N, C-alpha and C positions, 0 to 999 in steps of 0.2 A: 457220263454226263459232262465232264469237263471238255470233251471233244467238241461239243456243240455250244459250250458256254463262252469260250474266248479263243480268239486267234490274235496273239499279240497282247498289247496293253489295253485292257477293258476300260480303264479310266479315260482313255482318249476318245472313247466312242459312246459316252453316256448321253449326249445331247438328244439322240434320236429315241431314247427310251428302251432300247433293246436289252440293256442290262437289267432293268426292272422286270421285263418279261422273263428273263433267264432266272433271276432271283426268285420270282414267284414259282416258276416251274420246279426249282430245286426244293423250295419249301413244301410243295405239294407231294414230292416224291421221296424226300429224305427219310420218311418213316416207313416206306414200303420195303418189303422183303420178298425176294423172288420165290421163296418157299410158300408164301401165302396163297391161298386158293384164289383170291380175287385180285391178285397182283396185276394181271393183264388188264382187267376192267378198270382199276384205279389208275394205272399207268397211262392207258389210252385217254381217260378223262383229263388227266394232267397235260398230255400232249395236245389235245384239242384246245384246251385253255391257252396253252403256249402259242398255238397256231393263230388263235383269235387275237391274242395280244400283238403278235408280229404283224398281222394284217392291219390292225389299227394304226401301226407305225409305218406302213409301207411307203407313204409319201415322204415323211420327214427322214426316213432312213435310206432313201434312194442313194445308191453309191457307197453305202457303208458295208465294208467287207464282213464285219462281225455279224451284221444283220443277215446278209445273204448266206453266210455260213450256217447261222442258226436255222434259217428256213430250209436249207438242204438237209441239215441234220435231223430236223423234225420229220421231214418226208421219209428219210431213211429209217428212222425208228418206228414210224407208223407202219411202214411196210414190213419191218421185221416182226412187229407184234400183231400184225393183221388188224390194225385199228381202222375203223371206218372214219371217213372225214366228217360225217354228220353224226351227232349223238350228244349225250350229256358231257358237260365240262366239269372240272373240279368246282364243287359247290361254293367254297369260300371265295374263289376268284370271281365266280358268277355274281355273287352278292356284292362284292367290292365294285365290280364294273357297273352293275345296275345302280348302286347308290352314288357312285362317282359321277355318272353322266345323266342322272335324273335328280333334279333339285328336290323334288317331292320325296325322294328316298333318303335325303340327308338326315331328316328328323328321325326316321326309323333307325338309321345307322347309329345316331347319337344315343338313342334310347337303348339299343342293344349293348353299346359300350358302357353307358353310365347306369343303366338299369332304372332310370327315372323317366317319367313322362315329360315331354317338352311341349309347349304350346305350338299350335300350327303357325306357319310363317305368316307375316303380315305383308300384303302386297300394296304397292302404290301405283298411281296412274298419273301420266302426263300427256297432254295433247297440245298440238299447235295447228292452227288453221286460219284461213282468212287473211286479214289485213295487218299483221297477224295477231290473232288472239291466242293467249297462252293460258293453259290450266296447269298449274304446278303440282308437284307431288304432294304439296300441303293443301291442295284444293283451293288455292287462291286463283283468282281469275284476273288477268291483266291484258291490256292492249298496248302494244309497244311499237317503236320504230325499228330498232335493231337492224339497220341496213348493213349489208355486208355479211361476213361469216361470223357466226356465234356458236359457242358450245351449248347444247341442250343438256347433255350428260357427259361426264368424264370421270370414270372411276376405275377401279382395279380390273373390272371385267369388260367394260363397254364404253365406247366413245361415240357420241352422236353430235354431228355438227350440221347446222343449217345455214344456207345463204339466202338472204332476203334482198329484193330489189323493189324500187318504187313502182306503184301500180298505176298512178296517173301523174302527169306533170304538175308540179307545184304542190303536191300533197305530201305530208310527212308519213302517210301510211305506206307500208311495204307488204310484200307477200313472198312466200318461199318458192324458189325455183331450183334449188339444189339441196340434196340431203346426202351426207356421207356417214356411214356407220362402220365402226371397227369392232368386231368381236375378237377380243384378245385371246391368245393361246391359253388353253386350260388343260393341264395334265394330259391324260390320254383321250379326252373327249373331243377336242378340236384343236387344230392349229389356227393361227390367226387368219381371219377372213375379213375382207373389206368389201362393203357394198356401196354403190354410188348410184343415185337417181338424179336425173335432171328433167326439166320440162321437155316433154315429147320423147323421153328416153327413160322408161321405167322398166328395167330389165328384171327377169325372173332368175337371175344368176348373180353370183359374186363377180368381182372384176377379173378373177382368174378363170372364169367360165364354168366353175363348179356350182352345184345347187345345194351342196351340203358340206358340213365340216366333220372330220373324224370318221368313224366307222358308219357306213351307210346303213348297216343293220340296226344299230342303236338309235339312229336318227337324232343324235344329240343336238344338232343344229341343221336346219333345213329351210328352204324357201318354197312357198306355195303360191303359184300364180292363180288368182281368183278371176280376174278379168284382164285379158291380154293388153298390156301397155297402160292399164288404168288402175289396177289394184293388186298389190301383193302382200303376203303375210310372211313374217319370219318367226320361226319358233326355235328358241334356244332352251331346250329342256334342261341342259346341265346347269343353267343359272335361273331357271324358272321364269324366263322372260319372253314376252310376245310383243312383236312390233307390227303395226299396220301402216302401210304407205299407200296413198291414193294420189292420182292426178285428176283434178277437176278444173276444166278450162285450161288456163296457162300455168296453173300453180299447183303445188304439192301440199298435202296434209300428212301429219304424222300422229300416231297414237301409240303409247307404249305402257305396258305393265311390267313391273320389276319388284322383286322382294326387297323390303325395306333394309334388311341387314346388308344386302349387296349394294344398294343405292348409297349407303353411308360409308363404303370402303374407298375413300378418296384421300389424297394427300392435301396438305394445306395450300399448295400451289394450284390445286384444282378446284378452288372455291367458286370460280365463275361458271356456274351451271344454271342456265335459265330454268330448267325443270325443277331444280332444288331450291334456289334462292330467288327466283323471279328475275325480272329485268331491272337493271340499274335505274335509279330514279330519273336520271337524265334522258333515258330512252322511253319513258312512259308517255303515251298519248293521253290516257286518262289521268286525272289529277284528283286525288282524295276521293275516289269513287265516282267522279263525274266524267262522262265521256261526251264531248261535244259532237253534235251531228253535223258533219262538214259537207261542203260542196267545194271540190277542188282544193281541199285543205283548209278552207275557211269556215268559221262558225256561221250557221245559218241565221240571218236576221229573220225575225218572225214574218215580215211581209214578203220574204223571198222564198219561203218554204213551199209555195205552190208552183214555182218554176225553177227548180234546181237544174244545174247543168248536167247532172247525171242522167236526166230523163225520168227520174222517179220523184214523185212528191212523197211527203211523209205518209199520206194516205195510201197511195198505190204501193209503196214499199212495204207498209204494214200488211196489206192484203197479200202481196206476193210471198212474204216470209210466213204468213199464217197458213198458207196452203201446205207447206211442208212441216211446220212445227206448230202444233196446236197449243202446246204449253208455252206461256210467255216467260221463259226463263232467260238466262244470259245468252244462250245459244240463239234464241229468237232475236234478242236485241243486238247481238253481234251481226246477224244477218241484216238487220235493219241498217246498222252503221255502214256495213260494206256496200249495200245497194246504193245508199245515198252518197257514198264516197266515189264509187266506180261506175255504177249503172250496169255492172256485169252480173247477169243472172246466175252464172256459175258459182258465185259466192253463196247463193241460197243453197245450192246443192252441197257446197263445202260445209256449211254450218249444219245441215241436216245429217250428212255423213259423219261429221265429228260427233254429233250427238249419238248416232248409232254405234260408233266405235267406243264411245264412253260406256254405253250400256252393255257392250260386249266384254269390255276389259276392266272397268272399274269394279272393285270388289264389294263396295258398299252401296246398295241400291238406295238407301235413305239419303245418300249424298250426291246422287246423280244430278238433281236439279238444284241450281243456285238461282235465287230470285233477287231482282234488284230491290234496293231499299225504296220504300214508299213514304217519302217525307220523314216525319219524326215518329212514325208509328212502327218502326222496326222493319223486319222483312215481310213483304207481302207479295201477293200474286198479281197485283195490278200495278203497272208502271204509272208514274206521274211525270208529266212534262212541266218544266218550270221555265218561265220567261223572266229573265233578269237582265236589265240594261239592254233590252232589245235582242238578247241572244237566246237561242233555243238550246237547252241542255237536257240530256237524258241521264238520270241516275242509273248507273250500271253496275259498278263493282261492289259486291256485297260485304266482304270482309277481307281486309288485307293487313 
């Protein structure tokens, strides 16, 4: 066994993970005795597990002599024992690998170790779309300026940054034209993967050209192209996280679901996360729940509502948004705000798609729809427009 375990100083070659593969193999075979009837069967299972482990490390161990020596040694031993390449692996290693690279298996692993039932994980949702409208992990809904690059998420496992640009001259409203996501290296499940999308460039691969991280057989991290150049999904099973990115018109939308316990794994210096804490007050377009209906960045005087520069009146914008969204929740009113701001029909599709992504990823159906306040009567299903000092305002944000 030592002949395939180390050549030289093992401690100098631990970064690629080959030493762990070797240690696991030794633990699987240390109790075996050649006199046992099932020695060859169990030894072959351990060799196949060893082979799987080395395959998972093939990229990060490229050029490592210890790694290549182990691969050759495994092949020699499999030939000597007439082991087939396909077949069962050592069960303990199989369970460890499954639990390690599948977040839903973590709870089961903890239960096996502790013997006590643990509650199922809690998942959180965050979405960004339109001019831009942000739904935070706390189900708060905000409309912000946040021009330039801003972090949506920044924790131990994942970083998501968006870049926003002005949508029309003179308006404080912006929209997203660039998204950068970093899936950080995690044990044997994946090495670090970076994804970047820009307007008219929504790739179905990471920046290194690959479409998955780690072992392709376990699919612990992979990209799925749903609509070429328009819609992709990223599934990170090892952290129980799903990301949807779309391009609608000239801008991008993002929706993400992530376990709460992982969302909260960040350092004090990483507290500026829009998905977690919302936008800074200085970047908010809405104020105390009120979102002005603008034309070219200005509040609409009541007598100007019939001829806004966007090409939409309040009536025609309402009709347009109602075609896609029958329920008059905050997604409907976000659509209304965006149409009156830009006149771009694609923002209607963006609001509708954001609602669809919410329904696909948000874990609590009873929280899907957030309705605007209706005066002093609390939360209601019918919006009310208020005229104050000749300005038209729409009550939008429900609870912040």
